C-alpha positions as CSV (number, residue, x, y, z in Angstrom):
1,R,84.1,62.5,176.1
2,P,86.4,59.7,174.4
3,E,83.2,58.7,172.8
4,L,82.7,61.7,170.9
5,H,86.0,61.9,169.4
6,D,86.3,58.5,167.2
7,V,88.8,59.3,164.8
8,E,91.6,56.9,163.1
9,A,94.1,57.1,160.7
10,A,93.1,56.5,157.4
11,E,96.5,56.9,155.4
12,I,100.3,57.2,156.6
13,R,102.9,58.0,154.1
14,F,106.3,58.6,154.7
15,F,108.0,61.0,152.2
16,V,111.0,63.1,151.4
17,A,110.4,67.1,150.5
18,G,113.6,68.8,149.0
19,P,115.5,69.1,145.9
20,S,115.9,65.9,143.8
21,L,118.7,63.9,143.7
22,Q,120.3,62.0,140.9
23,P,120.1,58.4,140.9
24,E,124.2,58.3,141.3
25,S,123.8,60.8,144.3
26,I,121.5,58.6,146.0
27,A,123.7,55.3,145.5
28,G,126.6,57.4,146.8
29,K,128.6,57.4,143.2
30,S,127.8,61.1,142.3
31,T,130.3,63.0,139.6
32,T,128.7,66.3,140.1
33,D,130.0,68.9,142.1
34,I,130.0,67.9,145.9
35,G,129.3,71.3,147.3
36,A,126.1,71.3,145.4
37,E,125.3,67.7,146.7
38,K,126.1,68.7,150.3
39,D,123.3,71.8,149.7
40,S,120.7,69.1,148.2
41,W,121.0,66.6,151.2
42,M,120.8,69.6,153.8
43,L,117.5,71.1,152.2
44,R,115.9,67.7,151.9
45,S,113.3,66.5,155.2
46,L,112.1,63.3,155.8
47,C,108.5,63.8,156.7
48,I,105.5,61.7,157.5
49,L,101.9,62.5,156.7
50,V,98.6,61.3,158.4
51,D,95.3,61.5,156.8
52,T,92.6,60.8,159.8
53,S,89.2,59.9,158.9
54,H,87.9,63.2,159.8
55,G,89.9,64.5,157.0
56,D,92.5,66.3,158.9
57,L,96.2,66.3,158.1
58,H,99.0,66.1,160.4
59,L,102.4,66.8,159.0
60,Y,105.6,65.9,161.1
61,S,109.1,66.4,160.2
62,G,112.1,63.9,161.5
63,S,115.7,65.3,162.4
64,K,118.3,63.6,164.3
65,R,119.3,65.2,168.1
66,T,122.7,64.8,169.2
67,S,121.1,64.9,172.6
68,N,119.3,61.9,172.2
69,E,122.7,59.8,170.4
70,N,121.8,61.0,166.8
71,R,118.4,59.1,167.0
72,L,115.8,60.2,164.5
73,E,112.8,61.9,166.2
74,F,110.1,63.4,164.7
75,S,108.2,66.9,165.4
76,R,104.7,68.0,164.5
77,V,104.6,70.8,161.8
78,P,101.5,73.5,162.3
79,L,99.9,73.7,159.2
80,S,97.8,77.0,158.4
81,N,95.7,75.4,155.8
82,V,92.3,73.9,156.4
83,T,91.9,70.5,155.2
84,R,88.1,69.1,156.0
85,P,85.5,69.7,153.4
86,S,84.0,73.1,153.4
87,D,80.7,73.9,153.8
88,E,80.0,74.4,150.0
89,A,81.3,70.7,149.4
90,G,78.6,69.4,152.2
91,R,75.9,71.4,150.7
92,H,76.5,70.4,147.4
93,F,76.5,66.3,148.4
94,V,73.1,67.1,150.4
95,K,71.8,68.4,147.1
96,L,72.8,65.4,145.1
97,R,71.6,62.8,147.7
98,R,68.2,64.7,147.6
99,K,68.1,64.3,143.8
100,R,69.2,60.6,144.2
101,I,71.9,61.1,142.0
102,I,74.8,59.7,144.5
103,P,74.0,57.2,147.3
104,P,73.1,58.2,150.5
105,S,75.6,58.7,153.3
106,S,75.0,55.7,155.0
107,T,75.7,53.6,152.2
108,A,78.8,55.5,151.5
109,Q,80.0,54.9,154.8
110,K,79.8,51.0,154.4
111,M,82.4,50.9,151.9
112,D,85.8,49.2,153.3
113,F,87.8,50.4,150.2
114,R,88.8,54.0,149.6
115,P,91.7,54.7,146.7
116,N,95.0,56.3,148.4
117,R,94.9,59.8,148.5
118,L,98.5,60.5,149.5
119,H,101.1,60.3,146.3
120,R,104.7,60.7,146.6
121,F,106.2,62.4,143.7
122,R,109.9,62.8,142.7
123,D,111.8,65.4,140.3
124,I,108.9,67.9,139.2
125,S,110.6,71.0,138.5
126,G,113.6,69.5,140.2
127,E,111.7,69.0,143.4
128,D,110.4,65.9,145.6
129,G,107.7,65.8,147.9
130,L,104.0,64.7,148.2
131,F,100.6,65.5,146.5
132,A,97.7,64.9,149.1
133,A,94.3,64.6,146.7
134,T,92.4,65.3,149.9
135,P,89.0,67.3,149.7
136,R,91.0,70.6,149.4
137,P,94.0,69.4,147.5
138,L,97.6,70.3,149.0
139,W,101.1,70.1,147.7
140,F,103.9,69.3,150.6
141,V,107.0,70.6,149.3
142,S,110.3,72.1,150.5
143,E,110.8,76.0,151.3
144,R,114.7,76.8,152.2
145,G,115.2,73.2,153.8
146,A,111.9,73.1,155.8
147,P,108.9,71.6,154.9
148,T,106.0,73.7,153.7
149,V,102.2,73.3,152.4
150,V,101.0,74.8,149.2
151,S,97.2,74.9,147.5
152,H,96.5,73.3,144.5
153,K,94.2,75.2,142.0
154,S,92.2,73.7,139.2
155,R,90.1,75.3,136.7
156,H,86.6,74.8,136.1
157,V,86.6,71.9,139.5
158,S,83.5,71.2,141.0
159,P,82.9,71.1,145.1
160,A,83.7,67.6,145.2
161,G,81.1,66.6,142.5
162,A,79.9,63.1,143.3
163,K,83.1,62.0,144.8
164,P,84.4,62.9,148.2
165,V,87.6,64.5,146.7
166,P,87.7,67.0,143.7
167,V,91.0,65.6,142.6
168,S,90.5,61.9,141.9
169,G,93.8,60.8,139.9
170,F,97.4,62.3,139.9
171,C,99.9,60.7,138.1
172,T,103.6,61.7,137.5
173,A,104.9,58.9,134.9
174,M,104.9,60.8,131.6
175,P,105.3,58.9,128.3
176,D,108.2,59.9,126.2
177,S,106.2,61.8,123.6
178,F,105.8,64.7,126.0
179,K,109.4,66.0,126.1
180,N,108.6,69.1,127.1
181,A,106.5,67.9,130.2
182,K,109.0,64.9,130.6
183,N,109.0,65.9,134.6
184,G,105.5,67.4,134.9
185,F,102.1,65.7,135.8
186,I,98.5,64.8,135.0
187,T,95.3,65.4,137.2
188,I,91.8,64.4,136.8
189,H,89.1,66.2,138.8
190,E,85.5,66.7,138.9
191,R,84.2,69.0,136.6
192,I,81.4,71.9,137.0
193,G,78.3,70.8,135.5
194,R,76.9,67.3,134.5
195,V,77.7,64.7,137.5
196,G,80.4,62.2,136.4
197,S,82.1,64.7,134.0
198,Q,85.6,64.9,134.4
199,R,88.7,67.0,133.4
200,L,92.2,65.8,132.6
201,T,94.7,68.6,132.8
202,L,98.5,67.8,132.0
203,Y,101.1,69.9,133.7
204,N,104.8,70.6,132.7
205,G,105.8,71.3,136.1
206,L,105.9,73.7,139.3
207,W,107.8,76.3,137.7
208,D,105.6,78.9,138.5
209,M,105.9,78.0,142.3
210,F,109.6,77.8,142.7
211,A,110.2,80.6,140.0
212,P,112.6,83.6,141.0
213,H,108.9,85.6,141.5
214,G,106.8,82.9,142.6
215,I,105.2,81.7,145.7
216,I,108.1,80.1,147.1
217,P,111.3,82.6,145.8
218,G,114.9,83.1,146.7
219,G,117.1,80.4,148.1
220,G,119.0,79.9,151.1
221,I,118.2,78.0,154.2
222,S,115.0,78.5,156.1
223,I,115.4,79.7,160.1
224,Q,112.8,79.6,162.3
225,K,112.7,81.5,165.7
226,V,112.4,79.5,168.6
227,P,111.1,81.4,171.7
228,L,113.5,80.7,174.9
229,G,111.8,82.5,177.4
230,V,114.9,83.9,178.7
231,T,116.8,86.9,178.1
232,V,120.0,86.2,176.3
233,R,122.9,88.0,177.8
234,H,126.1,86.7,176.0
235,I,126.4,84.1,173.3
236,E,129.9,82.6,172.2
237,F,130.8,79.7,169.8
238,I,132.3,76.6,171.4
239,D,135.8,76.2,169.5
240,D,136.2,72.2,170.3
241,A,136.4,69.7,167.8
242,S,135.4,67.0,169.8
243,I,131.8,68.5,170.3
244,S,131.5,71.3,167.9
245,S,132.4,71.8,164.1
246,T,131.5,74.2,161.3
247,S,128.8,72.0,159.9
248,R,127.1,71.4,163.5
249,P,127.8,74.3,165.5
250,V,127.5,74.3,169.1
251,Y,127.1,77.7,171.1
252,A,127.2,78.7,174.7
253,M,124.6,81.2,176.0
254,L,124.7,83.5,179.2
255,V,120.8,83.9,180.2
256,S,118.8,85.6,182.8
257,H,115.2,84.8,183.6
258,E,112.6,85.8,186.6
259,I,112.0,83.6,189.5
260,E,109.8,83.8,192.0
261,A,111.6,83.8,195.3
262,D,110.8,85.2,198.9
263,Q,112.2,88.9,199.3
264,S,110.8,89.7,202.6
265,Y,114.3,89.7,204.2
266,L,115.1,92.7,201.9
267,N,112.4,94.6,204.0
268,D,114.4,94.1,207.2
269,D,114.8,97.2,209.2
270,G,116.7,95.9,212.0
271,L,114.5,95.9,215.1
272,T,113.3,93.6,217.2
273,P,109.3,92.7,217.3
274,E,109.1,94.4,220.7
275,E,110.8,97.6,219.4
276,R,108.1,97.6,216.2
277,Q,105.2,97.2,218.7
278,R,106.4,100.3,220.9
279,I,106.6,102.2,217.9
280,R,102.9,101.3,216.8
281,D,101.7,101.6,220.2
282,E,103.3,105.1,220.0
283,K,101.9,105.8,216.8
284,E,98.4,105.0,217.8
285,A,98.8,107.2,220.8
286,A,99.9,110.4,219.2
287,K,96.6,109.7,216.2
288,V,94.4,109.6,219.7
289,R,95.9,112.5,221.1
290,K,95.7,114.7,218.1
291,Q,92.1,113.3,217.6
292,V,91.0,114.1,221.2
293,E,92.4,117.9,221.0
294,A,90.8,118.2,217.7
295,D,87.4,117.4,219.5
296,L,88.0,119.6,222.3
297,G,89.0,122.5,220.0
298,G,92.6,122.5,220.4
């Protein structure tokens, strides 16, 4: 029933996930290696993240389709992470409301203003992306050219405390005094203990995530298997510069697949309906004769 699914977009944010580019490269005046710049641009993805009023996150990745005149199209990226508030946070909120530490849920729902929870960031450990300060904080970064999601972990964090989200503050603008963490960030989250106490944490980057032995190790480009629903018999590269190139190759495939068709004609024995009926009558007469002989004892 539609009235039972009252949901709306609470926040929408465009962002780019992938290796950070130098300001000169963005302006088209780069003096660095051209090959490295091409790799950086190839590994960057334009994305849209939608935060709904129910706490769900929907990620969309943009790409150009040659079949649609190189127009930009967005396709939804499935997330393997749960983004809604946990049951533990719900029980904690009920306990705080029962003790009158926080206002009732009816009063909280009347608040029209909600601070932004989706924060774009640039050049954190050489990466651009987005940090979602939702009930379950998440990082949206690039893994070999494809957008992916990584959970954010904090120490001594309370399950939402007295606020809707555990991480209530996020900032990437670091002062010059923090030279070792100039590409880092700061978070403020609700601390376990007295309601209202918070913890300020300074991170010097996401090196543990992008290290050779971290969460997203290795290099190269992300390759995703796409089910075709057919059996590929042969594949050939189209060597025609007008429609195919090394940067955007086009391949032709010879495939086979199952179809439903009327194959009754394969069972044709070449007899007419009258001849088939005569053969059935002869078989029936022979069966009756055999049964009568058996009843009469041979």
